[in-house]
C-alpha positions as CSV (number, residue, x, y, z in Angstrom):
1,M,-66.2,-73.7,-55.4
2,T,-65.2,-71.3,-52.6
3,K,-66.1,-67.6,-53.3
4,D,-62.6,-66.6,-52.2
5,V,-59.4,-67.6,-54.0
6,V,-55.8,-66.9,-53.3
7,A,-52.7,-67.0,-55.5
8,L,-49.4,-67.7,-53.7
9,T,-46.5,-66.7,-55.9
10,K,-42.7,-66.2,-55.5
11,N,-42.8,-63.3,-57.8
12,M,-45.0,-60.2,-57.6
13,P,-47.8,-60.3,-60.1
14,D,-47.0,-57.4,-62.6
15,P,-49.7,-55.4,-64.1
16,L,-49.7,-57.4,-67.3
17,S,-50.1,-60.6,-65.4
18,V,-52.9,-59.2,-63.3
19,L,-54.6,-58.0,-66.6
20,A,-54.3,-61.4,-68.3
21,G,-55.9,-63.0,-65.2
22,L,-58.7,-60.5,-65.3
23,L,-59.4,-61.1,-68.9
24,S,-59.9,-64.9,-68.2
25,G,-63.6,-64.2,-68.8
26,G,-63.0,-63.0,-72.2
27,P,-62.9,-59.5,-73.8
28,D,-66.7,-58.9,-73.2
29,L,-65.9,-58.2,-69.5
30,L,-64.6,-54.9,-68.2
31,A,-61.8,-54.2,-65.8
32,G,-62.1,-51.4,-63.3
33,A,-60.5,-50.0,-60.0
34,E,-61.9,-49.1,-56.6
35,G,-60.5,-47.9,-53.5
36,N,-57.9,-45.7,-55.1
37,G,-56.6,-48.5,-57.1
38,A,-56.2,-50.9,-54.2
39,V,-59.1,-53.1,-55.5
40,M,-59.4,-54.2,-59.1
41,Q,-62.8,-55.5,-60.4
42,L,-64.0,-57.5,-63.2
43,C,-67.5,-56.2,-64.2
44,D,-70.2,-56.9,-66.7
45,E,-71.5,-54.5,-69.4
46,Q,-73.5,-52.5,-66.9
47,G,-70.4,-52.0,-64.6
48,R,-71.6,-54.4,-61.9
49,P,-68.7,-56.4,-60.2
50,L,-68.2,-60.1,-60.8
51,V,-64.7,-60.5,-59.3
52,S,-62.9,-58.1,-57.0
53,V,-59.1,-58.4,-56.6
54,E,-57.0,-57.0,-53.7
55,S,-53.5,-55.6,-54.4
56,P,-50.8,-58.3,-53.8
57,L,-49.4,-58.5,-50.3
58,L,-45.8,-59.4,-49.7
59,V,-45.8,-62.0,-46.9
60,Q,-42.5,-62.3,-45.0
61,V,-43.9,-64.4,-42.1
62,R,-43.4,-68.2,-42.2
63,G,-46.5,-70.4,-41.7
64,E,-49.4,-68.0,-42.5
65,A,-50.7,-69.8,-45.6
66,Q,-50.6,-73.1,-43.6
67,R,-52.5,-71.4,-40.6
68,L,-55.1,-69.7,-42.6
69,L,-55.6,-71.9,-45.7
70,G,-54.3,-75.2,-44.7
71,A,-52.0,-74.7,-47.8
72,S,-48.3,-75.3,-48.5
73,E,-46.6,-72.0,-49.3
74,P,-43.5,-70.8,-51.2
75,E,-40.5,-70.1,-49.1
76,V,-40.8,-66.6,-47.6
77,P,-41.0,-63.9,-48.8
78,Y,-43.9,-64.6,-51.2
79,W,-46.8,-62.7,-52.7
80,W,-50.4,-63.2,-51.5
81,T,-53.0,-62.1,-54.1
82,E,-56.6,-62.5,-53.0
83,A,-59.8,-62.4,-55.2
84,R,-63.5,-62.6,-54.1
85,A,-66.3,-63.7,-56.5
86,T,-69.7,-62.2,-56.4
87,T,-72.0,-64.4,-54.4
88,G,-74.6,-66.5,-56.1
89,V,-73.1,-66.2,-59.6
90,K,-71.5,-69.5,-60.6
91,E,-69.5,-68.1,-63.5
92,A,-68.1,-65.5,-61.2
93,E,-66.7,-68.2,-58.9
94,Q,-65.2,-69.9,-62.0
95,L,-63.8,-66.5,-63.1
96,A,-62.2,-66.1,-59.7
97,G,-60.6,-69.5,-59.7
98,T,-59.3,-69.0,-63.3
99,F,-57.9,-65.7,-62.4
100,A,-55.8,-67.2,-59.5
101,A,-54.7,-70.2,-61.7
102,R,-53.4,-67.7,-64.4
103,I,-51.6,-65.5,-62.0
104,A,-49.9,-68.6,-60.5
105,T,-49.0,-70.1,-63.9
106,L,-47.8,-66.7,-65.2
107,V,-45.5,-65.7,-62.4
108,G,-44.9,-69.1,-60.8
109,G,-46.7,-70.4,-57.7
110,T,-49.9,-72.1,-56.5
111,A,-53.5,-71.3,-56.3
112,W,-55.9,-72.0,-53.4
113,P,-58.2,-73.8,-53.2
114,P,-56.4,-76.5,-55.1
115,E,-59.3,-77.1,-57.4
116,A,-58.9,-73.5,-58.5
117,A,-55.6,-74.3,-60.3
118,R,-57.0,-77.1,-62.5
119,S,-58.6,-75.0,-65.2
120,L,-57.0,-72.3,-67.4
121,A,-59.9,-72.2,-69.9
122,V,-61.8,-69.1,-70.7
123,V,-65.0,-69.0,-68.8
124,K,-68.1,-68.6,-70.9
125,T,-69.8,-65.4,-69.9
126,D,-72.1,-64.6,-72.9
127,G,-75.3,-63.0,-71.4
128,M,-74.1,-63.3,-68.0
129,R,-75.1,-60.6,-65.6
130,A,-73.9,-59.8,-62.1
131,V,-76.0,-59.0,-59.1
132,P,-76.1,-55.3,-58.1
133,T,-73.0,-53.5,-56.7
134,P,-72.0,-55.1,-53.4
135,A,-73.9,-54.0,-50.4
136,A,-72.5,-50.9,-48.6
137,A,-69.9,-50.9,-51.5
138,Q,-67.9,-53.6,-49.6
139,P,-66.9,-56.7,-51.7
140,A,-67.0,-58.8,-48.5
141,V,-70.7,-58.0,-47.8
142,D,-73.2,-60.3,-49.5
143,V,-76.5,-59.2,-47.9
144,L,-77.4,-55.8,-46.4
145,T,-80.6,-55.1,-44.4
146,D,-81.5,-52.2,-42.1
147,K,-80.1,-54.3,-39.1
148,V,-77.0,-56.2,-40.2
149,A,-74.6,-56.9,-43.0
150,V,-74.1,-60.5,-43.8
151,V,-70.7,-61.9,-45.0
152,I,-70.6,-65.4,-46.5
153,Q,-67.2,-67.1,-46.0
154,D,-66.2,-70.6,-47.3
155,R,-62.5,-71.1,-46.2
156,P,-60.8,-73.2,-43.5
157,V,-60.3,-70.3,-41.3
158,V,-62.1,-66.8,-41.3
159,A,-59.3,-64.5,-41.1
160,M,-59.2,-60.7,-40.6
161,T,-58.4,-60.1,-44.2
162,A,-58.5,-56.7,-45.8
163,W,-62.0,-57.5,-47.1
164,L,-63.3,-58.4,-43.7
165,S,-61.6,-55.6,-41.9
166,D,-63.2,-53.1,-44.3
167,A,-66.6,-54.7,-43.6
168,F,-66.1,-54.4,-39.9
169,R,-65.3,-50.7,-40.3
170,A,-68.3,-50.1,-42.6
171,V,-70.9,-51.7,-40.3
172,A,-69.4,-49.8,-37.3
173,E,-69.8,-46.6,-39.1
174,A,-73.3,-47.5,-40.3
175,E,-74.2,-48.7,-36.7
176,L,-75.1,-52.2,-38.0
177,G,-74.4,-55.7,-36.9
178,L,-72.1,-58.0,-38.7
179,Q,-73.1,-61.7,-39.3
180,I,-70.6,-64.1,-40.6
181,V,-72.0,-67.2,-42.3
182,T,-69.9,-70.2,-42.8
183,P,-70.1,-73.9,-43.5
184,A,-69.8,-76.4,-40.6
185,G,-66.1,-77.2,-41.2
186,T,-64.8,-73.5,-41.0
187,R,-63.1,-72.0,-37.9
188,L,-62.5,-68.4,-36.8
189,S,-59.2,-66.8,-36.4
190,P,-58.9,-65.4,-32.8
191,A,-58.3,-62.0,-34.4
192,V,-61.9,-62.3,-35.8
193,R,-63.4,-63.8,-32.7
194,N,-61.9,-60.9,-30.4
195,S,-63.1,-58.3,-32.8
196,L,-66.7,-59.5,-33.3
197,P,-69.1,-57.1,-31.7
198,G,-72.0,-58.0,-29.5
199,W,-75.7,-58.5,-30.6
200,P,-77.0,-58.6,-33.3
201,S,-73.4,-59.6,-34.7
202,R,-72.9,-63.2,-34.6
203,W,-71.1,-66.2,-36.2
204,V,-73.8,-68.3,-38.2
205,V,-72.9,-71.9,-38.9
206,Q,-74.7,-73.9,-41.6
207,D,-75.9,-77.3,-40.1
208,E,-77.4,-80.3,-41.8
209,K,-79.7,-81.1,-38.9
210,C,-80.9,-77.8,-37.6
211,G,-80.4,-75.4,-40.5
212,Y,-78.3,-72.8,-38.8
213,Y,-76.8,-72.1,-35.4
214,D,-74.6,-69.7,-33.5
215,G,-70.9,-70.9,-33.6
216,L,-70.2,-69.3,-30.2
217,S,-73.1,-70.1,-28.2
218,G,-74.8,-73.1,-30.0
219,A,-78.2,-71.4,-30.2
220,V,-80.3,-72.6,-33.1
221,L,-81.0,-69.7,-35.5
222,H,-83.3,-68.8,-38.4
223,W,-83.6,-65.8,-40.7
224,D,-86.2,-63.6,-39.5
225,N,-87.1,-59.9,-40.1
226,G,-83.7,-59.1,-41.7
227,L,-81.2,-60.8,-39.6
228,F,-80.3,-64.3,-38.1
229,G,-81.9,-64.7,-34.6
230,P,-82.6,-67.5,-32.1
231,V,-85.5,-70.0,-32.7
232,E,-88.0,-69.6,-30.0
233,P,-90.3,-72.6,-29.1
234,P,-94.1,-71.9,-29.0
235,D,-94.1,-72.1,-25.1
236,A,-91.1,-69.7,-24.7
237,T,-91.5,-66.7,-22.5
238,P,-89.1,-63.7,-22.0
239,E,-88.1,-65.1,-18.5
240,D,-87.6,-68.6,-20.1
241,P,-86.8,-68.3,-23.7
242,R,-85.8,-72.0,-23.9
243,T,-83.6,-71.4,-26.9
244,P,-82.6,-74.8,-28.4
245,L,-79.0,-75.8,-28.8
246,A,-77.7,-77.4,-31.9
247,E,-76.4,-81.1,-31.4
248,S,-73.4,-80.2,-33.4
249,F,-72.3,-77.7,-30.8
250,A,-71.6,-80.5,-28.3
251,P,-68.1,-80.3,-26.8
252,P,-65.4,-82.7,-28.1
253,A,-63.6,-85.2,-25.9
254,D,-60.7,-83.7,-23.9
255,D,-57.6,-84.4,-26.0
256,G,-55.1,-82.6,-23.7
257,E,-54.7,-79.4,-25.8
258,R,-54.6,-76.3,-23.7
259,Q,-54.3,-72.5,-24.2
260,L,-52.7,-69.9,-22.0
261,A,-54.5,-66.6,-22.4
262,V,-53.0,-63.4,-21.3
263,T,-54.8,-60.0,-21.4
264,F,-53.1,-56.8,-20.2
265,R,-53.1,-53.0,-20.4
266,T,-50.1,-50.8,-20.3
267,I,-50.3,-47.0,-20.1
268,H,-47.2,-45.0,-21.2
269,P,-46.6,-41.3,-20.7
270,A,-46.9,-39.6,-24.2
271,D,-43.4,-39.0,-25.5
272,E,-42.1,-38.7,-29.1
273,R,-39.3,-41.1,-28.0
274,L,-41.7,-43.8,-27.0
275,V,-41.4,-47.3,-28.6
276,L,-44.4,-49.4,-28.6
277,G,-44.8,-53.2,-28.6
278,G,-42.1,-53.7,-26.0
279,A,-44.4,-55.1,-23.5
280,L,-45.9,-57.7,-25.8
281,E,-42.3,-58.8,-27.0
282,A,-41.2,-58.9,-23.2
283,V,-44.1,-61.3,-22.3
284,W,-43.5,-63.4,-25.5
285,R,-39.9,-63.8,-24.7
286,E,-40.4,-64.8,-21.1
287,L,-43.0,-67.5,-21.9
288,T,-41.5,-68.8,-25.1
289,G,-37.9,-67.9,-25.1
290,E,-38.3,-66.2,-28.5
291,P,-39.8,-62.8,-29.9
292,P,-43.0,-62.8,-32.0
293,A,-42.4,-64.0,-35.6
294,G,-44.4,-61.3,-37.4
295,W,-47.3,-58.7,-37.3
296,G,-49.6,-56.8,-39.5
297,T,-52.6,-54.7,-39.7
298,G,-54.7,-57.6,-40.8
299,E,-54.3,-61.3,-41.7
300,P,-52.1,-62.8,-43.0
301,A,-49.6,-61.2,-40.8
302,N,-47.0,-60.2,-43.4
303,L,-44.2,-58.2,-41.7
304,P,-41.3,-59.5,-39.7
305,W,-41.5,-58.5,-36.1
306,S,-40.1,-54.9,-35.6
307,L,-40.7,-52.6,-32.7
308,R,-39.6,-49.6,-34.9
309,Q,-42.0,-50.4,-37.8
310,L,-44.8,-51.1,-35.5
311,T,-44.3,-47.7,-33.6
312,D,-44.0,-45.9,-36.9
313,V,-47.4,-47.1,-38.0
314,A,-49.1,-46.2,-34.8
315,Y,-47.7,-42.6,-34.9
316,E,-48.7,-42.2,-38.6
317,R,-52.3,-43.1,-37.6
318,A,-52.5,-41.1,-34.5
319,P,-54.7,-39.6,-33.0
320,E,-56.8,-42.4,-34.5
321,P,-56.3,-45.8,-32.8
322,T,-54.3,-48.6,-34.4
323,W,-55.3,-52.3,-34.4
324,L,-52.6,-54.9,-35.1
325,V,-52.3,-58.8,-35.2
326,V,-49.1,-60.4,-34.0
327,V,-48.3,-64.1,-34.6
328,G,-45.7,-66.7,-33.5
329,S,-43.8,-69.3,-35.3
330,P,-45.5,-72.6,-36.6
331,E,-43.6,-74.5,-33.8
332,R,-45.1,-72.5,-31.0
333,P,-48.6,-71.2,-31.9
334,A,-49.4,-67.9,-30.5
335,L,-51.4,-64.9,-31.6
336,A,-52.1,-61.5,-30.2
337,T,-54.4,-58.5,-31.1
338,V,-53.1,-55.1,-29.9
339,R,-55.1,-51.8,-29.9
340,I,-53.0,-48.7,-29.5
341,S,-54.8,-45.5,-28.6
342,R,-54.1,-42.0,-27.3
343,T,-56.1,-41.1,-24.2
344,T,-55.9,-38.5,-21.6
345,G,-53.7,-40.9,-19.4
346,G,-51.1,-41.3,-22.2
347,V,-50.6,-44.0,-24.8
348,E,-52.6,-47.2,-24.0
349,E,-51.8,-50.6,-25.4
350,D,-54.6,-53.1,-24.8
351,V,-53.2,-56.7,-25.6
352,T,-55.0,-60.0,-25.9
353,L,-52.6,-62.8,-26.2
354,A,-52.8,-66.7,-26.4
355,F,-50.4,-69.5,-26.7
356,G,-51.3,-73.0,-27.6
357,Y,-50.0,-76.3,-26.2
358,G,-50.5,-79.9,-27.3
359,P,-50.7,-83.2,-25.2
360,G,-47.4,-83.5,-23.5
361,E,-46.3,-79.9,-23.8
362,E,-45.9,-78.0,-20.6
363,V,-47.9,-74.8,-19.9
364,P,-45.7,-72.1,-18.4
365,T,-45.4,-72.5,-14.6
366,D,-46.4,-70.0,-12.0
367,A,-42.8,-68.9,-11.8
368,D,-42.6,-68.2,-15.5
369,I,-45.8,-66.1,-15.3
370,M,-44.6,-64.2,-12.3
371,R,-41.4,-63.4,-14.1
372,A,-43.2,-62.1,-17.0
373,A,-45.5,-60.0,-15.0
374,E,-42.7,-58.5,-13.1
375,V,-41.0,-57.4,-16.3
376,L,-44.2,-55.7,-17.4
377,A,-44.7,-54.0,-14.0
378,T,-41.2,-52.7,-13.6
379,R,-40.3,-51.9,-17.3
380,H,-43.5,-51.4,-19.2
381,D,-46.0,-49.3,-17.3
382,L,-48.4,-52.2,-16.5
383,Q,-51.8,-51.3,-15.2
384,S,-53.4,-54.7,-14.9
385,M,-53.1,-58.3,-16.2
386,L,-55.2,-61.3,-16.2
387,V,-53.9,-64.8,-17.1
388,Q,-56.2,-67.7,-17.8
389,V,-55.9,-71.4,-18.7
390,R,-58.5,-73.2,-20.8
391,R,-59.1,-76.5,-22.7
392,A,-58.9,-75.4,-26.2
393,R,-57.1,-76.0,-29.6
394,R,-53.4,-75.8,-29.8
395,D,-53.7,-74.0,-33.1
396,L,-55.7,-71.3,-31.3
397,S,-58.4,-71.3,-34.1
398,V,-62.1,-71.1,-32.8
399,P,-64.2,-74.1,-33.8
400,P,-68.0,-74.1,-34.0
401,R,-68.2,-76.2,-30.9
402,F,-68.5,-75.7,-27.2
403,E,-65.0,-74.9,-25.7
404,G,-65.1,-74.3,-22.0
405,P,-64.3,-71.0,-20.7
406,G,-60.9,-70.2,-19.4
407,V,-60.3,-70.1,-15.6
408,P,-58.2,-67.5,-13.7
409,Y,-54.5,-68.3,-13.2
410,A,-53.4,-65.0,-12.0
411,F,-54.3,-61.4,-11.8
412,V,-51.7,-58.6,-11.6
413,L,-52.3,-55.1,-10.4
414,G,-49.7,-52.5,-11.5
415,A,-47.7,-50.4,-9.0
416,D,-49.5,-47.1,-9.6
417,E,-53.0,-48.8,-9.2
418,V,-51.7,-50.4,-5.9
419,R,-50.5,-47.0,-4.6
420,E,-53.8,-45.3,-5.5
421,M,-55.9,-47.7,-3.4
422,P,-56.6,-46.4,0.2
423,G,-54.8,-48.3,3.1
424,D,-54.1,-52.0,2.8
425,R,-57.0,-52.7,0.5
426,A,-54.8,-54.1,-2.2
427,R,-52.9,-56.4,0.2
428,R,-55.6,-57.5,2.6
429,T,-58.1,-59.4,0.4
430,P,-60.9,-61.9,1.0
431,L,-58.8,-64.6,-0.7
432,P,-57.4,-67.2,1.6
433,W,-53.7,-66.5,0.3
434,P,-52.0,-63.2,0.3
435,P,-50.8,-61.5,-2.9
436,R,-47.1,-61.5,-3.9
437,E,-45.0,-58.4,-4.5
438,L,-43.3,-57.7,-7.7
439,G,-40.6,-55.2,-8.2
440,P,-39.2,-52.8,-5.7
441,K,-40.4,-53.0,-2.1
442,R,-41.1,-49.1,-1.9
443,R,-43.3,-49.3,-5.0
444,P,-44.4,-52.9,-5.8
445,A,-47.1,-54.3,-8.2
446,L,-49.1,-57.3,-6.7
447,Y,-49.6,-60.7,-8.1
448,Y,-52.8,-62.5,-7.1
449,P,-52.5,-66.3,-7.8
450,F,-55.6,-68.6,-8.3
451,R,-56.1,-72.3,-8.6
452,G,-55.6,-72.3,-12.4
453,D,-57.3,-75.8,-12.9
454,P,-59.1,-75.7,-16.2
455,S,-61.8,-78.2,-15.0
456,D,-62.6,-76.1,-11.9
457,L,-64.8,-72.9,-12.5
458,A,-64.8,-72.0,-8.9
459,G,-61.7,-69.8,-9.7
460,W,-64.2,-67.3,-11.2
461,A,-66.0,-66.9,-7.8
462,D,-62.6,-66.1,-6.2
463,F,-61.9,-63.6,-9.0
464,E,-65.1,-61.8,-8.6
465,R,-64.6,-61.6,-4.8
466,L,-61.2,-60.1,-5.5
467,V,-62.3,-57.6,-8.1
468,T,-65.3,-56.5,-5.9
469,H,-63.1,-56.0,-3.0
470,L,-60.4,-54.0,-5.1
471,K,-63.3,-51.7,-6.2
472,G,-64.3,-51.0,-2.6
473,E,-67.7,-52.5,-3.2
């Protein structure tokens, strides 16, 4: 059974229902609270946690249970109550499943995974003892060394849940790496993929043939000296490490699925009347014909799209930065991560956005992208924007297999950046085609088109030449 369980209920689990669920292990176990009451824990007699339960989350965005769990969900709004069992304790996993089943039965709903709902019996816990308190005091962290924190996840999609978000913050403060270990069938949410730091952080995939491999690079891994690292053959050298690649990482056949990836930065003058999120909404509307469906400070994205609420959250957290995830409707897969921060230049919004398209669905045209770029450049203080096309899954999740890199489709330089460049450097580039002007003639932004063929990586050479030229190198 998975170590994570979720109850999806139409009604909010009341305190008595939560207590009844926590007592599914019998009266010999003790209930406690952590995180100012945000996390409830079921503990053994020594106070060591067996099951940790997050506060129920009201989800008002359609499709999140299907996207993250592959589960059917009640009609929105519904309540998402997540529990995590202590790793390596079989009875703890049973307790977590029974907790979710009891919550679903008492307040009406379903439990995920499906097998969690099949038993409402009291779990035998006589003589059972938990492992020590979770590493770094984080329920999501299963193993802690002086180099990394290891998180074990067994769910269809590893999402940026409250558990995992806390683990990210904890390892950053402790200056450690984060290594996420999953079975072969698990995928990453783009929100997790975009947030995963560099070495020694990595996604570790269990594999029948080679043991473990890196889900993003394919390198065969083993546990050595307190972390998962690449396997080095006996004849390897620093100049030629010859790290073997897992057979399971081989790329799938091209099935016609595509992604359009858009990354951009806007810098707004600091003003108490500033409304944030407008740039992202503008691009979303131009490329899909509709606004985002929902947003949140983690996954599942639980709030209906609202510029005012998003802005209020960012202002409440200032001067600390705010990280957000934004999602589209199930009919048009789309996901963005947004980082809002206060800098000496003003208020910056860094956005990484992707749209998914299946076979037969048309990716936005050059004219569509130019129109979206012009809206950003003329109304939303655009600094720069890069658009890529890549062969990748329509649902935007990241599989533990090779997916080719995106190729440049277009690059946009904001009007202020164009004006700051000496002479005609921004207009006279080494590319064989001139840039196109966006916005007013007296103060235009510049749009640099590329080939945009996902099978032709030569576009990166053109992009490198352009960037080198614009930097004056």
